[in-house]
N, C-alpha and C positions, 0 to 999 in steps of 0.2 A: 524379838517380835512383841514381846510383852511390853517392853519400854515404848516401842513404836506405837503400839495400840493405845497405850495410855496417853502418849503425846497427841495423837490424833483426836482422841476423845476430848482432850483439853481444848483443842482448836474448835471442835464442834460445839463445845459448851460455850465458848466465847462468842460465837456467831449469832446474830439475831435470827429468830425463828422465821420471820417473814421472808428474809432473803433466801434461807435454806428451802423454804417451801416453794418459792418461785423457781429455783433452779430445778427442783424435782419435777415440777409441772412441765417446764420447757423440754426437758429430756424425754419425758413421756410422750409429748406431742410429736417430737421429731421421729421417734421410733414408730409411732402410729402412722405418720405420713408416708414413711418408707414402705410400710406394708400395704398401703392402699394404692400405690402407683400401678397403673395398668398400661401395658404396651399393646397397641393395636396395629396389626399388619394388614394392609389392604392389598389384596391380590387383584391386579388389573388384568382384565381379560385381553389376551393377545389378539390383535386385529389381523385378519386374513386379507390378502390382496385378491381383488376380484377384477380380472381383465375386462376391458370394454368389449362391446359387441363388434364383430367384424363388419367393415363397411364394404359393400359390394360396389366395385368400379367396373365401368364398361370395358370390355375387351376389344382391342383393335386387331384387325387382320392385316398382317404384313405380307407383302409380296416379295419373294426372293428375286433380286435383280439378276438378269442374265448378262454375263460379260463374255465377249468374244475375245479369245486369246489366239494370236498368230503363233504358229509353231516355230517359225524362223523370223529373224529380224536382221536385215542387213543395213549397215550404216551408209548414209549418203556420201558420195564422193566429195572431198574437200577441195577448195580452190586455193592454190598457193599464191600469195600476194608478193610481188617483187617490187621493191622501191628503188629509185635511183639513189646513188650516193650523194649525200648532201655535202656541199662545200662550205666550210666555215667562212663567215664574213670577217676577215681580219681587219683590224684598225690600221690606219696609216702609221707605219713605224716611226714617222717623224712627229707623232703626236706631242711629245714633250716640248717641241719647239714652238707649239701654239701658244698664244697669249690670250688673256681675257677670260680664263677659266674662273668659275666661281669657287665656292668652298667645297664642292664635291661634284661627282659625276651625276648625282641624283638630285633632282629638284624637289623631291619629296612629295608627300600626299597631304592635301589639305593645309599646305603652308608649313608643314614640319618636314625636316630633313629625314630621309630614310636612313642615311648613314652619316650622322653628324661628325664633324671634325672633333676628335677627342683629344683632351690634354694628355701630355706625356706620351706621345706617339713615338715608338722606336721601331727599328726594323725587326725586332723580336716580339713585338706585340705592344698593346696599349695598356695604360694603367687603369682603364675602365672597361667593364664588360658590357657587351650589347646583348648578352643572353644567347648568342648563337656563335660561340667562339670556342677555342681550345685553350684551356687553362695551363699556363706554363710554370714549372717549378725549377729553379736553378740549384745545382749541386756543384761543389768544388771538391774534387777528389784529394787535393793536396792538404786540405784542412779538416780538422775534426769539427764536431757540431758546435763547438765554442769558438771556432775561428783560429785555432792554434795549428801550427804546421805539424803534420804527422807523417809526411812522406816527402823525400827528395828524389824520388825515382823520375829523373828528368827524361828518361827514355820512354816512359809511359807504358811499360809492359804490365805493371800492376793495374793501371787504369783500364787497359783493354781487358784484362782478366776479370775485373769487377763488372764491366758492362756485359761480358759474355755470361757471367753468372746470373746477372739480372734477367737476361733473355731466356736462359735455360730454366729459370725458376718461374716462368710464366709472367714476366714483367712484375716481379715482386719488389715493391719500393723499399721493403725492409732491408734489402741488400745495400741501399744507400744510407741507412739510418745513422751510421757512425760518422758520416761526412757532413761538412758544412752545407746548410740549406738556407738560402736567402729567404727572409720573411716576406719579401715583396713578390707578388704574383704578377704575371703579364698575361694578357688575353689576346690571342692571335687569331686572325681570320684567314691567314695564309702563311706560307713558308717560302718566301723568296728572299734570300740573303745573298746579294752579289759579293764578290771578293772584298772583304773588309778586314781590318785588324782584329785578331781574336779577342783582344781586350774590350771590344765593344760589347760583348755578351755580358760579362760581369757588371760593366758600367750600366747597361740597360736595366739590370735587375737590382741596382742600388749598391752593388759591391764595388764602389768606385776605385778603391785602392788595391783590388785583387789583380793578380797577374792573369792574363788571358791564356791559360793553359790547363789541360787536364780537367775540363769542366764538362758537365752534362746538363741538358735541359729536357725535362719530361713534360710533354703536352698531353692533355687528356680531355676528351669531349665526345661528341656524337657525330656520326656521318649519316646524313639524311638528304633525300631529294624529293621534290613535290611531284615528279613524274618518273615513270620507269626509265632506268638508264643503265647501260652497260659500259664500263670504262676501265682504264687501268692507269696507274701512276707511272710517271717517269721521274727519276730522281738522281741527284748528284750531291755529294757531301765532301767537305774537307773539314773534318776527318771521317765522320761516321754519321749514318742516319738509318733508322729502321721504322717501318710503319706497320701497325697491326690493326686489323679491322675485324670485328666480330670474333676476337680471340685468335685470329689466324694471321701469321706473318705474311704480308702481301708484297713487301719490297724491303730490301736492305742494301745499303751501300757501304762498303768498307774500302779504305784507301788501297788501291790495287797494286802498288809497287812493292817489290820484295825489299826487306824480309817481312813486311807487315801485311802482305796480302792475305785477306780473310782471317786476320789475327783475332778479330772480334766476332764476326758472324759465324766463322767455322763452317760446319755442314748444316746449319739450321735452315738455310734457304738458298735456292739457286734460281736464276732467271732462265726461262726457256725461250726467250725472244732472240731472234737473229740480230735485232737492232741494239742489243745491250753492248755497252762499251764501244759504240760506233760514232756517236755524235757528242760534241762538246756542250756542256752547260757549265757556266762558271769557269773553274780552272781544271776540269777533268771531264772525262767522257761519261755520259749518263748511263744508268741502268734502267731497264724496263720491267715493271712489276706484273703481277698476276691480274687477270680480268676479274672484275667485280660487278655484280648485278644488284641493284637496289630496287626494291618495290616502293611504290609511291607512299610517302609519308611514314615509312617504317624505318626508324633509326637503328643503326648498329653502333656499338661502342667503338671508339677510335682512339688510338694512342700513337704518338710520335716521339721517338727518342733521338736527339742529336747531341753531338759532342765534338770537341776539338782538343788537340794535343799542343797547340801553341802556334805562334807565327800569324798566319792569316786564316780566316775561316770563310766558308761559303756553303750555302744549302739551297737547293732548288727542288721543289715538289710541284710538278705540273701534271696535267690531265690529258689523256687521249680518249675521246669518246668513240665508241665503236661505230663505224660507218661514216665518219666525218673525215674529210681531207683537209689538210692545213697547208698554208704557205710555207715555203722553204727558205732557209737562209743560204749564205754563200757556201757553207759546207754541205749543202743539200739536206740538212737535217730539218725536221718540222719545227716551226715556231709554235710551240704548244701554249695553251692558256694556263695561267697559274691556277693551282688548286686554291679555292677560296670559299668561305662560308658567308660572305657578304661583299657587296660592291666596295671597292677601295675608295676611301675618301681622298680628297685632294692632298691633305696633309700626308697620308700614307704613301700616295704616289710620289710626292716630293722626296720622301726619305729613300724610296727604292730607286726611282729614276736617277737620283744623284750619283748612283754607283752602277746602274745597270747598263750594259752595252746594248745597242740596237741589235735585235735579232736573237737575243738569248731566250726571251720568253715574252708572252703577251699578257698584260695585266688587266685589260678592260673588256675582254670578250670571254666566251666559254661559259660552262655551267656554273651556277652558284648553288652550293650544297646547303639547302635549307628546305623546310617543309611548307613554305608559302611562296607566293609569287607576287611581284609588283604589277598592278594593272597597267596595261599598255597605255602609253602616252604620258606616264608620270615620270619616266626617266628621260632626262634631256641633257644635252651637252650645253653647258652654260656659255661656252665660247661662241656658240652659234646664235645666241640671243643678243641682239643689239637694240638699243632704244630707237624708236622712230624719231625723226627730226623734231616733232612736236613735244617729245618727252625729254629731249636734251635740255640741260640747264642753260639758261641765257645769262649773259653778264648783267649785273645789276646797275641800273642808271641812277646814281645818287643825284637827283635833280634838286633845284632850289626848293620845290614844294615839299620834298622829303625832309628838309632841314627846318622848315617853318613849323613852329609849335606854339601852343598857347601858354603864356606865362601868367602866373597869379602872384600879385603883390600882397603885402600884409594888410592893406586896406581893402582887399577883395577886388581890386581893379585888375582887369585882364588885358593882355595885348598879344597879338599875333606877330611873332618876330623870329628871326634867326639868330642863334647865339654866335658871336664872333670870337670873343675871348674874355678873360678877366684881367683887369688892370687897376692897380691901386685900390683893391678892395671893392671894385665895382664890376658888375657884369655888363659887357657891351653888347647891346642887342640891335638888330637891324630889321626894320619892317620891310614889307614887300615893295613899298614906294621908295625905299632907300634911306628913310629917316633913321638916325642913330639915337639910341637911348642908353644912358649910363645909369644903372640901377644899383644902389648899395646892396651888398650881399645879404645884410641883415634884414632887408625888406622883402627878400624872396621867400616863397613857401619852402617847406622842407624838401618837397619833391624837386622843385626847380634848383635848389641849392645843390642837391645830390647830382643833378644833371650837369651843372657847371664843373663840379669836382671830377666826375667821370670823363668829361670832355677835355680835361687837362691831366692826362696820365703822366706818371713820372718817366724820366729818361733813364733807361737801364743799360748797364754794361753787362754783356753776356759772355761768359767763359764756359766752353765745353770741356768737361773733365774726362780724361781717358787713362785709366789705370790698368794697362795690359802688361803682363810679364810672361816670359816663356817658362814652362815647367818641364823639367826632365825627370825621368824615372831611372833610378839605378840602385844597386845593392840587392842582396838576396836573390830571389827568383828572377828579378829584372836582368841580372847579368848572365842568365843561362842563354846559350845560343838559341836563336829563333823564338825566345820568349820575351824579347825586349818589347817595351811599350813605346810607341813613337812619342816624342815630345810634342806638346801642344802649347798654345798661347791662351791664357785665361786671365780674367779680371773683371772690371766693372766700368760703367760709364756714369757720368753725372753732370751737374750744371751748377755754376756759381753766378749769382746775380747781385748787382750792386746799383743802388739808386744814385745817380750822379747829378740829378737836378735838385734845386732847392725847394723847400716847402714840404708840408705834410701831405700824405696820401693814405687815407685810412680805409681803403676798400681792398677787398680780397682780389688777388691776381691768381690766375691759373697758368701753370707752366707745363708744357708738353714737350718731351724729348724723344727724338728718333735717332737710333744708331744704325748705320748702314754698313753692310759687308758686301763682299763680292767673291764669286767662285775663283779658285786659283787655276790659271792656265787652261781654260776651257775655250774652245771655239764658240763664240757667241755667249760668253760667260754672263750669267744673270746676277742681279743684285739680290741681296737678302736682308730682311729686316731683323737685325740682331737683337735689338732691345727697344722697348717702347714704354715710357713711364709718364705718369701724370701726377702733379702735386699742386698744392695751393700755398700761398703765403701772403702776408700783409707787411709792407715795409714799416719799420718802427725804429725809434731812436735807440731802444734797448740793444738791438743787434746791429747798430750802426747802419741801418737800412741795407743790410747785406743778408743774403740767403744762399745756402748751399745744401744740396742733397746728392746722395749717391744711390744708385739703383741697388736693390737687394738681389737682383738677378745676377748669378755668376755666368758670364759669357765664356764659352770655350770654343776656340778656333783651331780646327785640325790642320795639320800640314805634314803630309807624308807622301812617299812615292811607292806605289804598289809595284813590287818587283816583277810579278808575273807578266803584267802588261806594260810595265815601265811608264805608268801614267801618274801624274801628280794629282793629289786629292786634297780637299780642304777648302777653307775660306780665309779671307783676310779683311781687315778693317778698311772701309772705303770712305766714310764721311758721316755727317750728322746734320740734324735740323732741330732747332729749338724755337718754339713759338710761345709767346706770352699774350694772354687775352685777359680782358677785364670781366666784370660781372655781367656785362651786356653781351659778352661773346665777341666783342670787337678786338681785333688784333692790334696790340699797342707796341710790340717789339718782336723782331724775328732775326735769327742769325743762322746761317747754313754754310756748309762747305761747298755746296753746288746750287746754282740757280734753278736747275731742273727739279730739285726737291721742293723748292718754294712754289714753283709754277704748278706743281701737281700735288699740292698739299691735300686737297679733298680726296684724291684717289689714295694717297698714302694713309689717310685716317681709316680707310676701309680694311686695311691689312692687319694681320696679327703677327706676333713675333714668330719668326721662323719661315714666313712666307717669302717665296721668290718673286721677283718683279723685274720689269724692264724700265727704261728711262722715262716712261710715262706714269710710273708707279702703278701699273696694272699688273695684277697677279698673273704669273705664268709658271711653267714648269722649269726646273733647273736644266742647264745645258748638260747633255749626256757626255760620258767619257769618250775619248777618241775611239774610232772603230777598232774592233778586235780582229786579229788575224784569222780567227775561227768563224766570225759571223759576217 
């Protein structure tokens, strides 16, 4: 301490006295300021709430109402209304033999078709949805989800067991999750499938190389009607069909012959109708479903499951409305209307009528299950609409006046004359008085020069190309009994053109090709437009003034004999028409296998691929199969 004190003393001695004095003064002031700080607390007086003065309101005197109550109340007697039984207005069963039908049975509203013809129309549904249809999903029980073979149970016992499991589990689609499912969906508005090869089902869903056996299609949608209705389904299936409405099974058809009788449906559903298994539809006797009542505009969920084990397939779902009587066929069974959620287009009617026997079912009458109605007067039969004589096209009279035109020369001189031809580099013109003028081509205006070139089209040689070959199916599942797929004829059509005249022609030409087929062995067999293509080309030296094109459309012609009815089905190639026109639309060359195609070219141009027609090239329905022993 002593040393420290001495050291501090030395420090103090070395510090200037003024600095030391300043430090002492500041320390003293700081202590004094701390002592003088005064904290003032203000206590604010708490405010008390004073309620406002009460307001006096005038009082109203209310009278208590007197209500008389009867001690007893008896209901008035009701009147029972009894109506007569309505008879359904059935269409003429020879409707398919009519000609002149338009693109559908509905003429539409405001110029638009209510049910337009949709592309990719098959008997199992269309490739496009109209919003009021049942969405169909295809499953193949033989294949796994990647398309590899997982079962060779050709008897189909496992297939039946799987469907039974699906039904027992409340239509749980996870039961089908291990099997192949086609990515392509189809949208159906009805379920009328006459007897056809079972392979048509996978082909419709895009599984073209699949064997038609042990498959299932699950349709799902809504059942609704715009008016109150009570009805029941009638159905037939080869091999199986079940219908569920509002979560309840209302109809099921299992192949009735031992040992497979009720192998799928088991005890899940029974029909209580005396008409069950009494009348034929397709290739077996139909089953009658439970009565269903729909309230106006209130939809119920609806599902349909169909399937087949191979060979041929057939499915019918028709409707019997309570209180309506129907025409009867030769077996005394009712000709019931098809179940449908929209009017059938002409394209769809073509597909079904081509295989449907007269008397099996009616396609154009009966209820349409949807929540709206078409105003009266908007649905018309196009076959009944014929143009008046004033509206019919008249032949064009190409008079001399039509050929006279104004020609303009390089010196702006004009002349009214008819073009005769071009000779030695000069245009030969003829005036109305018969005077001939020979004008060098280089003195004509560009427009007149083009006119002379178009007036001298090239001479063309036309060859129609037909590359059709028969395709057979064998090996693997195709060799299983009753699983065979009928051979078909498939290929392409095309045209080869060659300029045979001298000189250049530097203008574009349009080529239109029509390939014609015909139904096989049908009474009154109709023609069918197999393919129609249009292309353009300009003759040139580079390609030796030759042009060839092949249609990208694969044409498939069926040819098989249905064993149950012993009737031949399919189409065959019948002929062609090739037309060449210039940029003015003038026909400069034509070649055809038949003169009637040339004579009716304008009608032919109105048709689309797949349309049936007669020899006037007017659209009609296909000829129906020969009469069935049942109908």
